VOGU-3710 file (C-alpha; in Angstrom, 3 decimals, decimal comma):
1> mthwskrlfa> 92,230/-69,025/158,155  92,261/-71,166/155,015  89,157/-71,849/152,963  87,622/-74,674/150,980  86,742/-74,479/147,308  83,134/-75,606/146,986  82,244/-74,324/143,545  81,553/-77,788/142,184  78,482/-77,489/140,054  79,985/-75,477/137,240
11> ggilalnmlr> 81,548/-78,877/136,692  78,151/-80,174/135,653  78,371/-78,058/132,514  81,920/-79,321/131,975  80,809/-82,940/132,199  77,916/-82,425/129,814  80,084/-80,484/127,379  82,381/-83,497/127,372  79,357/-85,670/126,628  78,262/-83,437/123,764
21> savagplqdg> 81,695/-83,374/122,159  82,262/-87,081/122,621  79,157/-88,688/121,153  76,372/-87,589/118,827  72,788/-88,727/119,204  70,831/-89,259/122,444  73,870/-88,726/124,625  74,498/-85,375/123,017  70,785/-84,592/123,284  70,998/-85,237/127,029
31> aaayergdya> 73,752/-82,648/127,348  71,716/-80,147/125,348  68,654/-80,750/127,563  70,731/-80,073/130,654  72,127/-76,842/129,240  68,666/-75,480/128,478  67,450/-76,382/131,959  65,261/-79,327/130,993  66,679/-81,567/133,704  63,908/-84,163/133,603
41> mamrllrpfa> 64,598/-84,755/129,912  68,341/-84,836/130,562  67,797/-87,480/133,210  65,646/-89,625/130,894  68,173/-89,434/128,075  71,287/-89,971/130,171  70,036/-92,711/132,488  70,255/-95,535/129,925  73,871/-94,642/129,141  74,706/-94,519/132,832
51> dqgnalaevs> 73,095/-97,939/133,314  75,400/-99,238/130,576  78,457/-97,933/132,448  79,140/-94,714/130,549  81,293/-92,836/133,052  80,417/-89,337/131,878  76,696/-90,134/132,053  77,236/-91,580/135,535  78,869/-88,422/136,866  76,153/-86,335/135,226
61> lglmyqkgqg> 73,469/-88,322/137,051  75,465/-87,948/140,255  75,467/-84,181/139,852  71,729/-84,045/139,134  70,903/-86,157/142,196  73,290/-84,035/144,234  71,575/-80,808/143,169  68,048/-82,140/142,847  67,856/-81,365/139,136  65,151/-83,362/137,331
71> vpqdyaqavi> 64,862/-85,651/140,357  64,350/-85,138/144,097  67,654/-84,345/145,778  69,101/-87,637/146,954  72,651/-87,684/148,291  72,717/-91,465/148,605  71,929/-91,857/144,895  74,442/-89,126/144,082  77,133/-91,073/145,911  76,271/-94,282/144,042
81> whrkaadqgi> 76,623/-92,654/140,638  79,644/-90,558/141,534  81,423/-93,645/142,848  80,731/-95,576/139,630  82,246/-92,749/137,610  85,072/-92,129/140,083  86,109/-95,775/139,927  86,502/-95,265/136,177  88,845/-92,331/136,804  86,487/-89,394/136,207
91> alaqlslglm> 88,107/-86,548/138,142  84,882/-84,574/138,570  83,243/-87,565/140,292  86,290/-87,978/142,534  86,059/-84,308/143,476  82,343/-84,684/144,176  82,928/-87,574/146,556  85,655/-85,562/148,260  83,180/-82,775/148,897  80,415/-85,066/150,118
101> ypngqgmpqd> 82,431/-87,096/152,641  83,283/-84,175/154,987  79,601/-83,240/155,177  78,337/-86,791/155,614  76,108/-86,447/152,555  74,820/-89,826/151,475  77,370/-91,640/153,623  78,917/-91,346/157,099  81,257/-88,392/157,543  84,792/-89,530/156,811
111> yaqaaawfrk> 87,673/-87,056/156,428  90,170/-89,743/155,461  87,973/-90,816/152,547  87,475/-87,177/151,570  91,241/-86,668/151,452  91,711/-89,851/149,436  89,224/-88,761/146,774  90,536/-85,204/146,695  94,006/-86,640/146,091  92,805/-88,725/143,137
121> aadqgialaq> 91,223/-85,665/141,534  94,153/-83,449/142,499  96,596/-85,847/140,834  94,594/-85,311/137,637  95,136/-81,567/137,927  91,735/-80,482/139,276  92,433/-77,143/140,991  89,474/-77,312/143,382  90,642/-80,709/144,621  94,220/-79,482/144,978
131> nnlgvmysag> 93,068/-76,555/147,102  90,834/-78,721/149,268  93,580/-81,278/149,814  95,736/-78,368/150,944  93,019/-77,369/153,420  92,934/-80,889/154,831  96,710/-80,903/155,353  96,490/-77,449/156,916  93,836/-78,626/159,391  95,043/-82,207/159,894
141> mgvpldfeqs> 91,696/-83,545/158,687  91,931/-87,109/157,369  95,690/-86,652/156,901  98,531/-85,729/159,274  98,883/-82,017/159,955  101,500/-80,866/157,450  101,779/-77,196/156,487  104,508/-77,892/153,948  102,285/-80,338/152,060  99,430/-77,883/152,394
151> siwyrkaadq> 101,432/-75,102/150,747  102,504/-77,438/147,918  98,911/-78,248/147,004  97,788/-74,643/147,395  100,483/-73,573/144,954  99,422/-76,152/142,364  95,861/-74,822/142,476  96,932/-71,181/142,738  99,073/-71,510/139,627  95,902/-72,571/137,790
161> gnadaqynlg> 94,138/-69,386/138,879  92,030/-70,809/141,715  91,140/-67,757/143,823  90,620/-69,719/147,056  94,032/-71,338/146,720  95,666/-67,998/145,923  94,152/-66,560/149,104  95,160/-69,630/151,112  98,736/-69,481/149,826  98,894/-65,779/150,641
171> wmyskgrgvq> 97,680/-66,563/154,160  100,401/-69,203/154,546  103,075/-66,702/153,523  101,645/-64,071/155,871  101,818/-66,498/158,817  104,947/-68,444/157,859  103,102/-71,763/157,738  104,806/-74,358/155,547  106,815/-71,592/153,884  109,162/-68,920/155,142
181> qdyvtavewf> 107,167/-65,881/156,279  107,225/-63,357/153,461  104,797/-60,452/153,526  105,717/-59,306/150,009  104,841/-62,701/148,529  101,709/-62,824/150,678  100,620/-59,503/149,159  101,246/-60,833/145,643  98,972/-63,824/146,192  96,341/-61,820/148,056
191> rksadlgnad> 96,259/-59,361/145,144  95,828/-62,108/142,534  92,915/-63,549/144,486  91,462/-60,138/145,336  91,464/-59,170/141,664  89,302/-62,243/141,054  86,814/-60,952/143,630  87,700/-63,149/146,609  86,425/-61,255/149,670  88,847/-62,906/152,103
201> aqnglgsmyl> 91,783/-61,926/149,911  90,444/-58,383/149,581  90,309/-58,218/153,363  93,794/-59,719/153,558  95,199/-57,188/151,110  93,448/-54,339/152,897  94,892/-55,541/156,201  98,399/-55,606/154,721  97,982/-51,975/153,683  96,523/-51,184/157,106
211> fgqgvpqdyv> 99,554/-52,545/158,981  102,201/-51,847/156,332  103,123/-55,502/155,857  104,666/-56,273/152,461  103,600/-52,850/151,194  104,065/-49,292/152,470  101,406/-48,481/155,044  98,591/-46,798/153,135  95,292/-46,172/154,890  93,596/-44,995/151,702
221> qavvwlgkaa> 94,399/-48,269/149,938  93,339/-50,112/153,086  89,943/-48,408/152,883  89,634/-49,328/149,196  90,291/-53,026/149,641  88,542/-53,420/152,974  85,560/-51,643/151,429  85,413/-54,192/148,619  85,464/-57,061/151,108  83,024/-55,357/153,470
231> dkgnpvaekn> 80,560/-54,838/150,628  80,593/-58,624/150,198  79,802/-59,130/153,885  83,253/-60,100/155,180  82,931/-59,477/158,949  86,648/-58,867/159,597  86,741/-56,281/156,822  83,584/-54,660/158,184  85,201/-54,409/161,609  88,465/-53,028/160,237
241> lgwlyenglg> 86,640/-50,520/158,045  84,672/-49,371/161,085  87,946/-48,881/162,976  89,335/-46,715/160,176  86,205/-44,552/160,197  86,335/-44,301/163,989  89,939/-43,125/163,911  89,801/-41,057/160,728  92,495/-43,030/158,919  92,233/-43,052/155,121
251> vlrnyaqaaf> 88,828/-41,392/155,434  87,351/-38,471/157,319  86,505/-39,485/160,891  82,863/-40,481/160,951  81,491/-42,184/164,059  78,149/-42,904/162,407  79,907/-44,823/159,620  82,067/-46,558/162,205  78,949/-47,673/164,056  77,352/-48,767/160,765
261> wyhkaadqgn> 80,231/-51,095/159,878  80,759/-52,329/163,433  77,073/-53,219/163,572  77,300/-55,292/160,387  80,280/-57,231/161,712  78,788/-57,505/165,197  75,590/-58,985/163,798  77,753/-61,740/162,300  79,215/-62,474/165,724  82,592/-60,736/165,385
271> pdaqsnlgvl> 83,645/-60,147/169,020  86,005/-57,237/168,287  83,237/-55,404/166,444  80,780/-56,151/169,249  83,207/-54,703/171,787  83,938/-51,628/169,659  80,239/-51,048/169,080  79,680/-51,265/172,827  82,249/-48,504/173,317  80,435/-46,246/170,836
281> yaqgqgvpqd> 77,128/-46,778/172,656  78,767/-46,124/176,023  80,304/-42,899/174,748  77,439/-41,813/172,512  79,632/-41,590/169,412  77,803/-42,097/166,125  74,831/-43,502/168,047  72,716/-42,180/170,933  74,384/-42,870/174,268  72,790/-46,018/175,639
291> yaeavswfhq> 74,500/-47,923/178,439  72,003/-50,782/178,306  72,801/-51,286/174,626  76,505/-51,057/175,452  76,070/-53,761/178,096  74,328/-55,988/175,554  77,176/-55,744/173,036  79,906/-56,024/175,660  78,235/-59,127/177,044  78,119/-60,802/173,625
301> aasqgnanaq> 81,797/-60,072/173,012  82,840/-60,917/176,587  81,104/-64,287/176,364  83,367/-65,052/173,391  86,447/-64,250/175,459  87,129/-60,698/174,271  89,252/-59,155/177,040  88,410/-55,532/176,194  84,698/-56,307/176,434  85,166/-58,239/179,667
311> yslgllyerg> 86,937/-55,276/181,260  84,355/-52,809/179,933  81,478/-54,941/181,165  83,088/-55,167/184,596  83,458/-51,378/184,636  79,760/-50,857/183,870  78,760/-53,264/186,658  81,123/-51,465/189,015  79,573/-48,088/188,195  75,987/-49,254/187,756
321> lgvpkdysqa> 75,692/-48,005/184,172  73,135/-49,885/182,070  72,885/-52,499/184,818  72,343/-52,366/188,595  75,603/-51,768/190,436  77,028/-55,179/191,290  80,598/-55,504/192,575  80,462/-59,278/192,428  79,666/-59,204/188,701  82,210/-56,441/188,210
331> fqwsekaanq> 84,872/-58,606/189,824  83,971/-61,718/187,832  84,169/-59,994/184,434  87,244/-57,945/185,292  89,014/-61,069/186,528  88,395/-62,791/183,191  90,088/-59,908/181,384  92,881/-59,684/183,966  93,634/-63,372/183,553  94,218/-62,691/179,848
341> gdaqaqmsig> 96,793/-60,024/180,686  94,694/-56,859/180,301  96,549/-54,265/182,394  93,498/-52,073/183,018  91,565/-55,069/184,291  94,502/-56,112/186,463  94,525/-52,636/187,987  90,781/-52,858/188,576  91,075/-56,279/190,239  93,837/-54,944/192,460
351> lmyakgqgvl> 91,599/-52,094/193,619  88,721/-54,472/194,342  90,963/-56,665/196,500  92,314/-53,586/198,283  88,820/-52,230/198,976  87,035/-55,536/199,488  84,540/-54,819/196,680  82,937/-57,937/195,235  85,573/-60,042/196,972  87,095/-60,414/200,436
361> qdyllayvwf> 89,693/-57,736/201,163  93,171/-59,132/200,536  96,203/-56,837/200,330  98,496/-59,650/199,240  96,397/-60,362/196,136  95,934/-56,638/195,603  99,737/-56,327/195,508  99,973/-59,172/192,960  97,526/-57,544/190,555  98,991/-54,047/190,973
371> dlaasraeda> 102,429/-55,457/190,249  101,172/-57,264/187,143  99,430/-54,120/185,912  102,587/-52,056/186,471  104,704/-54,490/184,469  102,249/-54,729/181,556  100,759/-51,254/181,225  101,764/-49,441/178,045  100,160/-46,205/179,241  102,535/-44,288/181,559
381> elrdaavknr> 99,705/-42,874/183,679  98,246/-46,331/184,307  101,694/-47,742/185,067  102,460/-44,976/187,566  99,098/-45,444/189,284  99,676/-49,201/189,554  103,102/-48,638/191,129  101,628/-46,150/193,606  98,850/-48,568/194,583  101,324/-51,421/194,914
391> dlatsmmtps> 103,371/-49,283/197,314  100,251/-48,495/199,337  99,423/-52,199/199,529  102,989/-52,879/200,684  102,458/-50,595/203,659  99,619/-52,870/204,821  101,641/-56,096/204,532  104,366/-57,942/206,425  107,733/-58,563/204,709  106,895/-62,235/204,325
401> qvaeaqkmas> 103,581/-61,358/202,643  105,380/-59,007/200,261  107,851/-61,767/199,384  104,995/-64,212/198,749  103,156/-61,668/196,585  106,305/-60,994/194,556  106,769/-64,712/194,004  103,139/-65,100/192,860  103,470/-62,190/190,443  106,705/-63,554/188,978
411> ewvpk> 105,135/-66,990/188,396  101,867/-65,677/186,921  101,017/-66,666/183,357  97,983/-65,612/181,279  95,075/-68,017/181,219
//
């Protein structure tokens, strides 16, 4: 996922430095007042120059209204002053308008206008604007979806050292969006951004080490980089770090640490972490065994469409662990996972149809799900069991029913 650059307000110092170097006297005094944090004085000194059309004073007022420095925060006033300066070609004001339009700050939300102002600033070499224009092309916001254009603008900003753009360009290379997929180049850009402290890039680099993409697989290095990102609160890194602790890869196996990191990611809504944390509670690994707590985490992940959690939640309803036994609920959750192609859930659904648990008994549909499970199971034991159950279902069916079931299984697609 690509990310915006929003670090605008360091530009306030840039604008006022330009003021200080350009003109001595009250204008320079206004810049000095801003730098020492006396925003009310800066506003008083700069306002007359802005009223006379001084573009640098105009953008400075725009920034102060935007941040609420020396005046109450007022996006509408910020837009007025930024537009005055932007119309005179001040790139910082153009960037500011680009950032305000997507959020509807001081004017109606308008992605096309945001892209237009980002382009003006980007054409003047402003890295933040170049990155954000790349994001808009990548998302098709205000401009046609165009990954090639997106990668062009990311590269312009990345070459200037913009960490967000370096991460975004690395992501494009890792996915083959707008550029030929190249894990080695993705690693290079992730590393540049990660060295600048970008948490998403640190997670990206750690993930490349985790899966051996663009670099030799190295769990120790994965732990290092994922740890850096996790310490900054990156939920994907927290989840991945928890998985490494759970499996003892790159670190000594430690279920308590796994639970710790899963919990951090789960609290941020990461469905994989929520599902994994549910498993630890169900098994009592790193945390006291607590089926009710497992149900809670599985439910949160399942509601976001996580197939593993949906299957696990169905299993707990089927067995009455942490919740009253309820075959109807078991069927509903297992079916959601089965429809996504989860072989264990498909096996479970087949058994429910065969036994008439939570659903009317139907050997034809049982056959369909057993057949799907057999064709998708990676585990040999599960595959053999699915084949055996499919054969048992066959013995309860007519040849025409078997033919219909085979046709249904062959035409099935994940939902």
